[in-house]
Backbone bond lengths (Angstrom), bond angles and torsions (degrees), N, CA, C in turn:
res aa  C-N    CA-C-N  psi(-1)  N-CA   C-N-CA  omega(-1)  CA-C   N-CA-C  phi
1 M - - - 1.435 - - 1.550 110.55 -
2 P 1.319 120.99 129.21 1.473 121.91 -177.82 1.503 109.49 -65.20
3 R 1.405 115.67 154.69 1.442 120.98 174.13 1.511 108.72 -62.52
4 P 1.409 112.56 155.38 1.509 116.51 -175.75 1.505 115.03 -54.09
5 F 1.317 118.69 -43.59 1.472 118.63 -178.66 1.483 113.45 -69.76
6 M 1.369 114.78 -34.11 1.451 117.84 175.95 1.541 112.12 -70.37
7 A 1.329 116.29 -34.72 1.474 119.59 -179.56 1.501 107.39 -67.72
8 R 1.361 120.86 -43.71 1.427 122.81 178.56 1.511 110.87 -61.06
9 G 1.304 119.17 -44.10 1.453 123.17 -178.89 1.516 111.20 -62.85
10 L 1.349 116.30 -45.52 1.425 120.21 -179.35 1.514 110.92 -66.82
11 F 1.315 117.20 -39.13 1.449 119.61 -179.19 1.512 111.23 -64.35
12 V 1.344 116.06 -45.23 1.461 120.43 -176.78 1.573 108.71 -67.18
13 L 1.325 115.74 -38.46 1.466 120.37 179.28 1.546 111.00 -61.12
14 L 1.289 116.11 -47.26 1.475 120.92 -177.71 1.544 109.34 -69.36
15 L 1.288 116.40 -39.97 1.477 120.85 177.58 1.542 111.09 -59.21
16 A 1.324 115.05 -45.18 1.435 120.37 177.68 1.553 111.81 -63.45
17 A 1.321 116.48 -40.52 1.433 122.92 -179.88 1.508 112.16 -61.64
18 C 1.319 116.11 -36.43 1.451 122.72 -179.73 1.567 112.22 -67.61
19 A 1.316 117.09 -15.79 1.417 121.05 176.72 1.537 111.85 -81.07
20 L 1.306 117.02 -6.20 1.479 121.95 -178.47 1.527 109.21 -95.20
21 P 1.382 115.42 140.55 1.469 118.38 -175.34 1.534 114.09 -62.75
22 I 1.311 119.33 -15.95 1.497 120.10 -178.25 1.540 110.64 -75.43
23 V 1.294 118.49 -13.28 1.455 119.21 -179.96 1.534 110.57 -94.08
24 S 1.338 115.48 125.16 1.485 120.87 -175.09 1.537 109.09 -85.28
25 P 1.300 116.78 161.48 1.486 122.90 177.76 1.512 110.42 -56.06
26 A 1.352 119.87 -47.33 1.430 121.87 -177.71 1.498 111.75 -63.48
27 A 1.352 116.81 -39.50 1.465 118.46 179.93 1.536 111.67 -66.98
28 A 1.324 114.91 -38.98 1.489 119.93 178.44 1.524 109.95 -61.35
29 L 1.324 116.49 -47.12 1.461 120.91 179.56 1.515 111.54 -61.47
30 A 1.330 115.52 -46.06 1.451 119.97 -178.74 1.516 112.65 -62.01
31 A 1.337 115.17 -41.55 1.471 118.92 177.70 1.543 109.79 -64.01
32 G 1.312 117.32 -41.74 1.450 120.63 179.48 1.532 111.00 -62.26
33 I 1.328 118.01 -42.91 1.448 122.49 -178.53 1.502 109.28 -62.79
34 V 1.337 120.35 -41.75 1.430 124.19 177.69 1.546 111.44 -59.15
35 I 1.323 113.10 -46.55 1.506 120.31 178.65 1.531 108.92 -61.64
36 G 1.330 119.77 -45.85 1.436 123.52 -178.73 1.492 112.69 -64.96
37 V 1.330 117.75 -48.97 1.495 121.03 -177.24 1.506 111.78 -67.63
38 L 1.335 117.56 -31.90 1.428 118.86 177.37 1.515 115.76 -81.42
39 G 1.348 115.65 -1.94 1.447 119.87 178.55 1.498 111.89 73.34
40 A 1.328 117.39 25.33 1.443 121.83 -177.88 1.521 115.45 -98.33
41 N 1.339 115.48 13.19 1.479 121.12 178.13 1.540 106.33 -88.03
42 P 1.306 117.49 108.92 1.436 121.03 -176.77 1.544 116.10 -73.98
43 W 1.326 114.64 -16.63 1.458 119.68 -177.60 1.549 110.35 -132.07
44 P 1.303 116.96 64.21 1.491 119.05 -175.20 1.528 113.66 -61.14
45 R 1.337 118.36 -40.25 1.488 121.71 177.27 1.493 111.17 -64.05
46 G 1.345 116.49 -46.91 1.421 120.01 -179.63 1.441 113.57 -63.83
47 T 1.364 117.86 -34.97 1.465 121.25 176.28 1.489 112.10 -60.59
48 V 1.351 117.85 -45.20 1.465 120.11 179.45 1.509 110.90 -68.27
49 H 1.270 117.97 -36.68 1.485 122.85 -176.68 1.527 111.14 -63.69
50 Y 1.357 117.75 -43.29 1.434 121.75 -173.66 1.537 114.59 -90.57
51 T 1.323 115.21 -11.38 1.488 117.54 -177.29 1.518 111.52 -65.66
52 K 1.354 117.65 -48.15 1.455 120.23 -172.24 1.549 110.79 -63.70
53 P 1.393 119.39 -51.48 1.490 116.33 -178.85 1.526 113.12 -64.28
54 L 1.331 117.57 -33.05 1.426 119.85 179.33 1.552 109.89 -65.68
55 L 1.312 117.00 -41.65 1.430 124.42 178.60 1.575 108.78 -58.87
56 Q 1.306 114.46 -49.65 1.454 120.80 -176.44 1.531 111.93 -63.19
57 L 1.400 117.10 -42.94 1.420 120.62 176.86 1.555 112.56 -65.00
58 S 1.338 114.98 -35.09 1.453 119.79 176.85 1.512 112.95 -65.14
59 V 1.350 114.95 -41.09 1.473 120.44 178.45 1.547 109.16 -63.78
60 V 1.313 117.72 -43.88 1.444 122.53 178.82 1.580 108.64 -59.21
61 G 1.327 115.51 -42.75 1.481 119.30 178.62 1.510 113.65 -63.16
62 L 1.326 117.38 -30.52 1.477 119.79 177.43 1.510 111.90 -63.56
63 G 1.341 115.78 -23.15 1.455 118.35 179.87 1.514 113.10 -64.94
64 F 1.334 118.40 -21.18 1.431 123.39 177.44 1.530 112.78 -69.01
65 G 1.315 116.75 -14.92 1.446 121.71 177.16 1.486 117.14 -91.20
66 L 1.361 116.09 1.54 1.454 119.82 -176.36 1.520 109.57 -133.06
67 S 1.321 116.68 157.83 1.432 122.40 173.76 1.512 109.78 -96.98
68 L 1.342 116.46 162.86 1.451 120.11 177.49 1.543 110.30 -62.19
69 G 1.358 116.07 -35.44 1.435 120.21 179.66 1.499 111.80 -62.10
70 Q 1.353 118.53 -42.08 1.435 121.26 -179.50 1.556 109.11 -65.59
71 I 1.342 115.60 -41.50 1.440 118.34 -177.63 1.586 109.46 -66.43
72 W 1.308 115.87 -39.10 1.472 119.69 -178.96 1.517 112.10 -63.98
73 V 1.380 114.49 -46.77 1.476 117.30 -177.49 1.553 110.98 -66.33
74 T 1.322 114.95 -47.06 1.467 116.30 178.92 1.494 115.23 -67.26
75 G 1.280 116.71 -42.43 1.472 122.03 -179.63 1.557 111.36 -66.92
76 R 1.343 116.63 -35.52 1.464 118.35 -179.78 1.533 110.31 -67.60
77 H 1.289 117.93 -42.40 1.434 120.76 -179.44 1.519 110.99 -70.74
78 A 1.314 116.53 -27.95 1.517 118.32 -176.71 1.497 112.40 -85.55
79 A 1.314 118.93 -17.42 1.483 120.06 -171.99 1.518 113.06 -61.45
80 L 1.352 117.40 -44.80 1.450 118.88 -177.66 1.486 113.66 -66.08
81 Y 1.351 118.23 -52.04 1.462 118.88 -175.75 1.529 111.26 -71.89
82 T 1.324 121.23 -24.79 1.448 120.97 173.91 1.532 109.28 -65.98
83 A 1.363 116.86 -44.03 1.442 120.34 -179.93 1.558 111.06 -60.99
84 I 1.341 114.56 -44.10 1.460 119.08 -178.49 1.540 109.95 -65.36
85 G 1.345 113.85 -44.18 1.452 120.14 -178.62 1.517 113.37 -63.12
86 I 1.393 115.64 -38.63 1.455 120.29 178.25 1.557 110.83 -64.64
87 T 1.325 114.64 -43.73 1.490 117.59 -176.94 1.528 110.48 -67.27
88 L 1.314 119.06 -40.52 1.427 120.85 178.70 1.503 112.96 -67.39
89 T 1.359 115.83 -38.66 1.452 119.74 177.71 1.574 112.19 -64.63
90 L 1.309 114.66 -40.25 1.524 116.83 177.36 1.528 112.31 -63.72
91 L 1.329 116.49 -41.63 1.448 120.86 177.62 1.520 112.14 -63.55
92 L 1.384 113.76 -44.98 1.464 116.97 178.84 1.540 112.22 -66.95
93 G 1.322 115.97 -35.30 1.446 119.02 177.38 1.510 113.22 -62.96
94 R 1.317 117.32 -40.71 1.448 120.36 178.42 1.520 111.12 -64.50
95 A 1.356 115.57 -42.12 1.472 119.79 178.13 1.518 112.65 -63.81
96 L 1.320 117.84 -42.67 1.446 122.23 -179.48 1.493 109.05 -68.09
97 G 1.339 119.50 -36.11 1.481 122.48 -178.70 1.556 109.41 -60.58
98 G 1.328 114.67 -40.95 1.492 115.97 175.88 1.497 112.71 -67.83
99 L 1.307 116.32 -37.02 1.457 120.97 178.61 1.520 112.93 -62.24
100 F 1.354 114.36 -43.04 1.490 118.80 -176.93 1.529 112.10 -88.02
101 G 1.295 117.09 -7.44 1.507 120.84 177.94 1.525 112.06 73.97
102 A 1.359 116.92 27.71 1.497 117.23 177.36 1.462 110.76 -79.23
103 E 1.334 118.02 156.48 1.462 121.91 178.10 1.519 111.98 -61.51
104 R 1.293 114.77 150.30 1.470 120.27 -171.58 1.516 113.44 -60.41
105 N 1.368 115.17 -51.17 1.445 118.19 -177.11 1.537 110.70 -65.57
106 T 1.307 116.54 -42.04 1.463 121.42 179.92 1.560 109.16 -62.17
107 T 1.312 116.27 -41.17 1.437 119.11 176.69 1.507 113.60 -58.70
108 W 1.394 114.22 -48.71 1.431 120.74 -179.32 1.545 112.10 -59.42
109 L 1.367 114.54 -41.86 1.468 119.35 -177.33 1.508 110.59 -67.68
110 I 1.372 118.37 -42.68 1.456 120.97 178.22 1.544 110.32 -63.81
111 A 1.348 116.79 -41.92 1.429 119.59 -178.60 1.575 110.57 -65.06
112 F 1.331 115.06 -41.38 1.466 120.94 -179.75 1.534 109.24 -66.34
113 G 1.333 117.11 -43.52 1.460 119.84 178.13 1.502 112.01 -64.10
114 T 1.299 117.95 -38.69 1.496 121.57 178.93 1.542 110.31 -70.02
115 A 1.284 116.23 -38.01 1.493 121.51 -173.37 1.527 110.10 -73.96
116 I 1.354 119.47 -36.22 1.467 118.10 -168.93 1.543 112.49 -120.10
117 C 1.290 117.24 -71.17 1.483 115.76 -168.88 1.519 111.37 -155.19
118 G 1.340 117.16 48.83 1.485 120.26 172.27 1.483 115.52 47.63
119 G 1.327 115.71 -128.42 1.450 122.42 -174.72 1.477 114.06 -59.34
120 S 1.367 118.72 -38.95 1.462 120.63 178.45 1.511 112.23 -61.94
121 A 1.335 117.37 -40.85 1.438 120.10 179.21 1.522 112.35 -68.86
122 I 1.348 115.84 -39.19 1.453 119.68 177.86 1.506 111.22 -64.25
123 A 1.324 117.28 -42.55 1.463 122.36 177.76 1.543 111.70 -62.00
124 A 1.314 117.51 -35.74 1.480 122.57 179.54 1.512 108.91 -73.48
125 M 1.328 120.25 -39.77 1.428 122.58 -173.52 1.538 113.56 -82.07
126 A 1.356 117.21 -30.43 1.489 120.44 -175.31 1.566 114.12 -51.39
127 P 1.371 117.62 -48.55 1.476 114.52 -179.90 1.546 113.27 -69.97
128 V 1.325 116.07 -25.37 1.436 120.12 -178.04 1.546 111.03 -67.75
129 I 1.368 117.14 -40.88 1.436 119.97 -179.18 1.567 112.08 -97.49
130 R 1.345 113.98 7.26 1.433 121.41 177.47 1.563 112.38 54.30
131 S 1.318 113.69 49.97 1.450 119.25 -178.25 1.554 110.09 -76.54
132 K 1.303 118.55 150.47 1.411 123.07 176.51 1.513 109.59 -75.61
133 D 1.352 116.34 158.82 1.454 120.07 -177.54 1.566 111.19 -58.91
134 E 1.303 114.92 -38.28 1.476 119.53 -177.67 1.557 109.82 -67.73
135 E 1.326 118.32 -38.27 1.427 122.12 178.29 1.543 109.51 -64.64
136 T 1.313 116.31 -45.80 1.433 120.22 177.92 1.515 112.37 -61.77
137 A 1.333 117.12 -41.27 1.464 120.75 179.27 1.513 112.03 -65.04
138 V 1.325 117.50 -39.36 1.478 120.12 178.63 1.502 109.92 -66.21
139 A 1.307 120.44 -43.07 1.431 123.70 178.14 1.531 109.86 -61.87
140 L 1.301 118.51 -45.88 1.502 120.54 -179.54 1.504 110.26 -65.72
141 A 1.344 117.93 -41.58 1.447 117.92 -179.73 1.521 111.91 -65.27
142 T 1.319 116.33 -37.05 1.483 120.43 178.87 1.526 111.62 -62.02
143 V 1.342 114.70 -52.54 1.444 121.22 -178.88 1.519 110.40 -64.96
144 F 1.302 117.67 -39.51 1.475 123.54 177.16 1.480 113.01 -56.55
145 T 1.327 114.51 -47.25 1.493 120.49 -179.40 1.533 110.14 -62.37
146 L 1.362 117.69 -44.65 1.409 121.12 -177.27 1.527 111.42 -71.02
147 N 1.342 117.50 -26.97 1.485 120.83 174.11 1.512 110.43 -62.26
148 A 1.324 116.33 -43.90 1.434 121.31 178.88 1.518 112.17 -58.75
149 A 1.362 113.06 -45.16 1.473 116.69 178.94 1.478 112.85 -64.48
150 A 1.347 117.47 -38.90 1.473 123.01 -177.14 1.530 109.06 -62.40
151 L 1.292 118.34 -46.16 1.427 120.69 -175.17 1.560 111.00 -63.96
152 L 1.293 116.75 -36.06 1.483 121.33 179.31 1.551 111.50 -77.05
153 L 1.342 116.75 -31.50 1.536 118.56 -172.41 1.505 112.95 -95.11
154 F 1.338 119.09 -32.29 1.431 118.69 -170.25 1.592 114.14 -66.22
155 P 1.310 119.23 -46.77 1.445 118.44 -179.44 1.555 113.52 -57.13
156 P 1.339 120.28 -48.45 1.468 118.91 177.14 1.533 112.87 -60.10
157 I 1.339 117.24 -39.60 1.471 119.79 178.03 1.485 110.67 -62.05
158 G 1.357 116.15 -44.01 1.452 119.66 -179.49 1.529 112.33 -61.86
159 H 1.320 116.51 -41.09 1.435 118.29 179.29 1.573 110.08 -70.31
160 L 1.299 115.92 -37.97 1.468 118.89 179.61 1.524 112.15 -61.46
161 L 1.362 116.66 -36.45 1.460 120.50 -179.53 1.556 111.32 -86.70
162 G 1.330 116.90 0.65 1.446 119.22 178.18 1.538 114.49 67.51
163 M 1.339 115.12 32.30 1.473 118.53 179.22 1.510 110.82 -72.43
164 D 1.309 114.46 147.14 1.462 117.10 175.68 1.562 109.31 -88.80
165 S 1.329 116.65 174.23 1.495 119.58 -172.79 1.519 112.22 -61.09
166 Q 1.356 115.83 -40.37 1.470 118.07 -178.35 1.518 112.14 -64.55
167 H 1.335 117.85 -46.95 1.393 120.96 -178.14 1.493 113.10 -68.63
168 F 1.347 116.81 -35.88 1.514 117.64 176.98 1.497 110.24 -68.29
169 G 1.376 118.57 -43.84 1.381 120.97 -178.88 1.528 112.53 -58.76
170 L 1.357 114.28 -39.61 1.470 119.53 176.71 1.511 110.88 -65.24
171 W 1.301 117.50 -46.55 1.465 120.72 -179.91 1.538 111.70 -59.15
172 A 1.336 114.65 -47.76 1.481 119.47 -179.41 1.550 108.89 -58.64
173 A 1.331 117.45 -43.92 1.461 119.64 -175.25 1.511 112.86 -69.27
174 L 1.357 118.08 -29.29 1.431 120.39 -178.22 1.511 114.41 -92.33
175 A 1.360 117.20 -18.74 1.461 119.55 -172.78 1.489 115.77 -114.37
176 I 1.357 119.00 -11.01 1.448 121.97 179.63 1.533 108.72 -103.12
177 H 1.295 118.04 142.42 1.462 122.02 -173.16 1.513 113.55 -66.67
178 D 1.330 116.15 -71.70 1.475 121.34 -168.66 1.502 112.49 -86.77
179 T 1.340 116.87 152.08 1.474 123.74 179.15 1.510 111.00 -58.36
180 S 1.363 115.99 -41.14 1.431 120.79 -175.92 1.520 111.20 -59.83
181 S 1.311 117.73 -45.31 1.470 120.22 -178.89 1.515 111.19 -74.40
182 V 1.370 117.78 -33.14 1.481 119.30 175.76 1.540 109.85 -59.77
183 V 1.357 114.40 -50.40 1.486 117.00 -179.96 1.488 112.23 -65.22
184 G 1.370 117.31 -38.45 1.438 121.00 -179.02 1.546 110.69 -63.45
185 A 1.321 116.11 -44.66 1.479 120.48 179.74 1.545 110.39 -65.72
186 A 1.335 117.38 -40.83 1.450 119.68 178.69 1.527 112.32 -65.78
187 S 1.310 115.66 -38.89 1.485 120.74 177.63 1.505 110.65 -63.75
188 A 1.355 118.18 -41.69 1.392 122.45 178.69 1.515 113.65 -65.53
189 F 1.344 114.75 -34.73 1.522 119.05 178.60 1.509 111.66 -69.34
190 G 1.325 115.70 -39.17 1.475 120.35 175.44 1.532 113.61 93.76
191 G 1.322 116.16 -171.59 1.462 119.74 177.97 1.527 110.86 67.75
192 G 1.309 116.05 -147.48 1.453 120.16 177.23 1.490 114.69 -92.36
193 A 1.301 117.79 17.59 1.458 121.12 -177.76 1.517 113.24 -64.78
194 L 1.324 117.88 -30.14 1.456 121.17 -177.44 1.498 112.11 -65.86
195 A 1.290 116.81 -44.73 1.511 119.10 -178.91 1.549 111.61 -63.10
196 I 1.338 114.90 -42.61 1.486 117.97 -179.61 1.520 109.76 -67.26
197 A 1.368 115.41 -47.13 1.458 118.76 -174.48 1.541 110.50 -63.90
198 T 1.317 119.26 -41.49 1.483 120.43 -178.91 1.503 112.19 -66.15
199 T 1.336 118.67 -44.13 1.415 121.93 -179.45 1.541 112.46 -64.82
200 V 1.346 115.57 -47.33 1.475 117.00 -178.46 1.534 110.50 -68.95
201 K 1.341 117.09 -35.49 1.427 118.74 179.34 1.523 112.33 -63.23
202 L 1.351 114.82 -41.42 1.468 117.23 179.71 1.527 112.18 -72.55
203 T 1.314 116.64 -28.55 1.462 121.66 171.79 1.566 108.47 -60.88
204 R 1.332 114.55 -42.20 1.461 120.39 -178.89 1.539 108.60 -69.15
205 A 1.335 118.83 -36.68 1.461 123.46 -178.13 1.516 110.54 -66.91
206 V 1.317 117.56 -30.60 1.501 120.43 179.69 1.526 111.96 -57.18
207 W 1.344 114.24 -28.32 1.503 116.98 -179.52 1.512 116.13 -71.65
208 I 1.353 115.29 -4.78 1.508 119.66 175.33 1.536 109.47 -52.91
209 M 1.312 113.41 -49.61 1.486 119.11 -173.81 1.536 112.90 -60.92
210 P 1.327 117.61 -59.11 1.462 116.92 -176.81 1.511 115.47 -62.13
211 F 1.319 118.01 -36.01 1.478 121.07 179.46 1.526 111.00 -72.88
212 A 1.325 118.57 -38.54 1.462 120.50 178.55 1.535 110.01 -71.08
213 M 1.312 116.84 -39.59 1.509 119.60 179.25 1.573 109.10 -68.70
214 G 1.320 116.50 -34.45 1.419 118.74 178.32 1.535 111.56 -66.45
215 T 1.312 113.60 -40.84 1.479 120.45 177.48 1.541 110.41 -63.92
216 A 1.329 114.95 -42.39 1.477 118.94 -179.94 1.544 110.65 -62.81
217 W 1.344 114.73 -41.00 1.487 118.26 177.32 1.524 111.77 -63.12
218 L 1.347 117.60 -44.59 1.452 120.17 -178.39 1.506 112.47 -64.62
219 K 1.344 115.64 -36.39 1.467 120.59 -178.76 1.502 114.31 -94.11
220 K 1.374 114.24 2.36 1.469 119.49 -178.61 1.487 110.95 51.93
221 S 1.302 116.01 42.43 1.449 124.10 -179.29 1.540 111.67 -86.97
222 E 1.310 116.60 147.62 1.445 122.50 178.62 1.575 110.02 -102.27
223 G 1.303 116.33 7.17 1.452 118.91 179.91 1.513 109.92 -68.19
224 K 1.374 115.38 138.61 1.461 120.03 -177.77 1.514 111.42 -83.75
225 V 1.327 115.45 143.31 1.436 122.98 178.19 1.524 109.38 -111.88
226 K 1.295 116.53 124.46 1.440 122.49 -176.30 1.559 112.57 -104.07
227 F 1.308 118.29 131.68 1.453 121.52 179.98 1.530 108.18 -77.33
228 P 1.327 118.66 134.63 1.462 120.11 177.16 1.517 112.28 -69.49
229 L 1.303 115.82 97.76 1.478 122.42 -172.27 1.520 112.91 -64.25
230 F 1.327 117.51 -24.47 1.453 118.47 -179.38 1.554 112.97 -64.31
231 I 1.301 117.69 -16.29 1.466 120.71 177.08 1.533 106.95 -73.55
232 L 1.337 119.16 -38.92 1.447 121.28 173.13 1.506 111.19 -62.91
233 G 1.321 116.86 -39.50 1.441 120.21 178.43 1.565 112.81 -61.56
234 F 1.350 113.33 -40.79 1.478 119.88 176.43 1.557 110.72 -60.22
235 V 1.337 116.27 -44.02 1.453 118.75 178.93 1.528 112.14 -67.69
236 A 1.360 116.99 -37.06 1.427 121.74 179.47 1.518 110.79 -65.05
237 A 1.343 117.09 -40.01 1.466 120.48 178.77 1.532 109.99 -64.16
238 A 1.330 117.70 -41.31 1.489 121.57 175.89 1.504 109.22 -63.01
239 G 1.352 116.82 -37.45 1.473 119.21 178.18 1.471 113.48 -61.78
240 L 1.326 117.14 -42.86 1.422 120.58 176.74 1.503 112.48 -61.12
241 R 1.280 116.25 -44.13 1.542 121.54 -179.38 1.538 106.47 -61.71
242 T 1.318 117.98 -40.88 1.469 120.66 -175.72 1.528 109.02 -71.93
243 A 1.301 119.90 -39.32 1.443 123.39 -175.57 1.510 111.98 -76.98
244 L 1.352 118.97 -27.06 1.428 121.21 -177.58 1.541 110.73 -127.12
245 P 1.349 116.28 69.05 1.437 118.04 -176.59 1.536 114.86 -67.24
246 G 1.310 115.40 -15.73 1.490 117.77 -179.84 1.518 111.93 -70.80
247 L 1.337 117.26 -15.18 1.483 121.65 179.58 1.527 110.51 -97.54
248 E 1.325 117.67 33.70 1.450 122.13 -175.99 1.535 112.80 -56.11
249 R 1.313 119.02 -38.23 1.447 122.75 -177.26 1.532 107.73 -62.85
250 I 1.317 117.43 -42.78 1.451 122.87 179.96 1.521 110.47 -63.39
251 W 1.342 116.28 -48.67 1.466 120.51 -177.74 1.557 110.58 -63.54
252 S 1.336 113.97 -38.28 1.482 117.09 179.79 1.523 110.78 -67.68
253 G 1.349 116.39 -36.15 1.443 119.98 177.48 1.542 113.01 -66.09
254 L 1.309 116.73 -41.00 1.424 122.72 177.84 1.541 111.08 -65.86
255 F 1.306 114.80 -38.37 1.468 120.63 177.80 1.535 109.22 -64.43
256 S 1.270 117.22 -43.25 1.477 120.75 -179.56 1.537 111.34 -64.77
257 V 1.352 115.11 -39.58 1.484 119.09 178.11 1.556 108.36 -64.99
258 A 1.341 116.46 -41.64 1.486 117.39 179.69 1.522 112.15 -63.74
259 R 1.315 116.87 -40.36 1.514 118.38 178.29 1.522 111.64 -60.69
260 Q 1.348 115.85 -41.14 1.467 116.62 -178.87 1.515 112.00 -75.70
261 S 1.323 118.62 -29.11 1.439 121.34 176.85 1.512 111.04 -66.61
262 L 1.327 116.30 -28.02 1.440 121.37 175.22 1.530 111.42 -68.72
263 V 1.301 116.01 -33.64 1.493 122.27 174.69 1.537 107.90 -62.65
264 V 1.301 117.06 -47.15 1.457 122.46 176.88 1.565 109.82 -58.58
265 T 1.298 114.30 -43.45 1.497 120.40 -177.71 1.552 107.97 -62.38
266 L 1.320 118.93 -42.24 1.446 122.64 178.90 1.518 112.25 -61.93
267 F 1.311 117.63 -37.98 1.453 120.87 174.02 1.527 111.64 -61.09
268 L 1.319 116.04 -43.27 1.495 119.65 -178.71 1.530 108.24 -70.02
269 I 1.317 118.70 -35.51 1.485 120.50 176.20 1.486 111.59 -61.35
270 G 1.371 114.73 -46.17 1.483 118.82 178.94 1.539 112.14 -62.36
271 A 1.344 115.00 -40.25 1.434 117.68 -179.44 1.508 114.00 -66.33
272 G 1.382 116.67 -18.21 1.450 118.70 175.26 1.499 113.70 -84.10
273 L 1.353 118.06 -5.08 1.487 120.81 179.61 1.530 108.19 -84.64
274 S 1.310 116.73 75.34 1.449 120.79 -179.47 1.519 112.24 -86.21
275 R 1.309 115.46 171.21 1.444 119.74 176.35 1.552 112.18 -63.54
276 A 1.325 115.30 -30.57 1.474 119.03 176.25 1.547 110.32 -65.70
277 V 1.323 117.82 -38.93 1.461 120.15 178.34 1.516 109.29 -67.46
278 L 1.339 117.59 -42.57 1.493 119.28 -179.54 1.530 111.06 -64.57
279 K 1.338 119.41 -29.99 1.444 121.19 -179.03 1.508 111.11 -70.07
280 R 1.348 117.21 -24.16 1.481 120.20 -179.31 1.531 110.60 -67.98
281 V 1.307 116.05 -27.50 1.457 120.20 -175.86 1.509 111.44 -80.61
282 G 1.278 119.05 100.38 1.402 124.66 179.74 1.492 111.46 -74.28
283 P 1.340 121.40 168.24 1.480 121.61 -176.11 1.468 112.98 -67.68
284 K 1.347 121.13 -33.57 1.440 120.31 179.85 1.533 114.93 -69.72
285 P 1.345 117.78 -48.39 1.471 117.57 176.83 1.517 113.00 -63.30
286 F 1.327 117.58 -37.36 1.427 120.88 -178.17 1.548 109.98 -69.67
287 A 1.331 116.20 -42.10 1.459 118.37 176.84 1.520 111.62 -61.94
288 L 1.336 115.81 -38.14 1.500 119.57 175.33 1.502 111.28 -64.42
289 G 1.357 115.88 -47.62 1.421 119.42 -177.98 1.519 116.45 -63.00
290 I 1.358 116.31 -42.49 1.428 119.55 179.30 1.518 113.04 -70.94
291 C 1.345 117.10 -40.28 1.440 120.75 178.18 1.510 112.12 -63.49
292 L 1.342 117.93 -42.98 1.425 121.31 179.40 1.529 110.79 -66.11
293 W 1.320 116.29 -42.15 1.445 121.09 -178.66 1.596 111.12 -65.94
294 L 1.333 116.27 -41.05 1.450 119.63 179.27 1.558 111.44 -64.30
295 I 1.327 115.42 -39.90 1.447 118.36 177.54 1.511 112.11 -65.84
296 V 1.341 116.27 -45.03 1.482 118.85 -179.73 1.540 109.91 -65.58
297 A 1.379 118.48 -45.75 1.418 120.33 179.30 1.522 113.18 -61.35
298 G 1.363 114.73 -41.85 1.439 118.82 179.59 1.502 112.81 -68.02
299 A 1.303 117.38 -43.88 1.450 119.97 -178.35 1.557 111.63 -67.31
300 T 1.288 114.78 -38.46 1.468 120.12 178.35 1.558 110.99 -65.80
301 L 1.337 115.41 -41.36 1.421 119.46 178.36 1.518 111.98 -64.09
302 A 1.328 117.71 -43.08 1.468 122.31 178.33 1.505 109.14 -61.60
303 A 1.357 117.09 -44.88 1.492 119.95 -177.17 1.534 110.99 -63.03
304 I 1.309 117.52 -33.98 1.476 121.22 179.54 1.547 110.40 -74.38
305 L 1.349 115.46 -46.29 1.447 118.63 -176.53 1.522 111.04 -66.68
306 Y 1.355 117.43 -32.63 1.492 119.06 179.14 1.512 111.59 -87.26
307 G 1.324 117.71 2.99 1.489 121.54 175.59 1.519 114.81 77.48
308 W 1.303 116.98 18.41 1.486 119.27 -178.95 1.541 109.79 -75.52
309 I 1.374 115.69 -34.23 1.444 120.28 172.71 1.537 107.41 -132.47
310 G 1.276 115.38 158.10 1.486 119.09 -179.34 1.513 111.40 138.73
């Protein structure tokens, strides 16, 4: 483990480097993971604290790169198969949870995080099902680990299969858990994948509210469900770009800043993947999480390649 002053210097240096356009999302995440696993993150609590708001602001900024028309067309087509995919994923997750012998709440949180929006979905569902802190932590750690793997694996697989930007963006949005990794993978793939991936992913995230509220009603739970307001911010940013097309240079600049701030966010996310986090993931939850994710990713990929969705 590096000395404290060396760890701080290295961390700040890498964080600053991630703000440069030459650093890719995958490289930022990989560097963060190395820092986290080696225990060289000098500010682990601060890293976790600032990651979420930075991610949400970055997603809002991505809205400046799209028009309301693009969001409407993409989101409208995505709404139906995201709803169907979420429902099937939740049912499959419950079945696999029984098969692997995972705890009920942990199973439901992993299934919900896989089906909709990773950590955001887990955070929304946890109070509804009254999960214990340890159950929530295990689910978050499981999804977090798989997110890191997805960002590194998806772009090479997409290129290997000869996918175009639209199909890859759709696949990433439907098969990767968290928004950060979806956007990171789409950015790494290139082309127009980012616009498709972001819009479809946020369409998927909108389902957090109805599914969480439905669960609360079934369980007669008093847990509060919060709507992810950054989705409204994303739409508002696109609305400004649509209403004021003469300021295209400004909107393009804000979009570029948002893309690079996501790279910084991915570094911070990787730095949070410490050995302590990995230890929380027991064999049963991890087996459940990876099996569910592989089935969802594989089925979604097959549906896209065969033209069933897209």
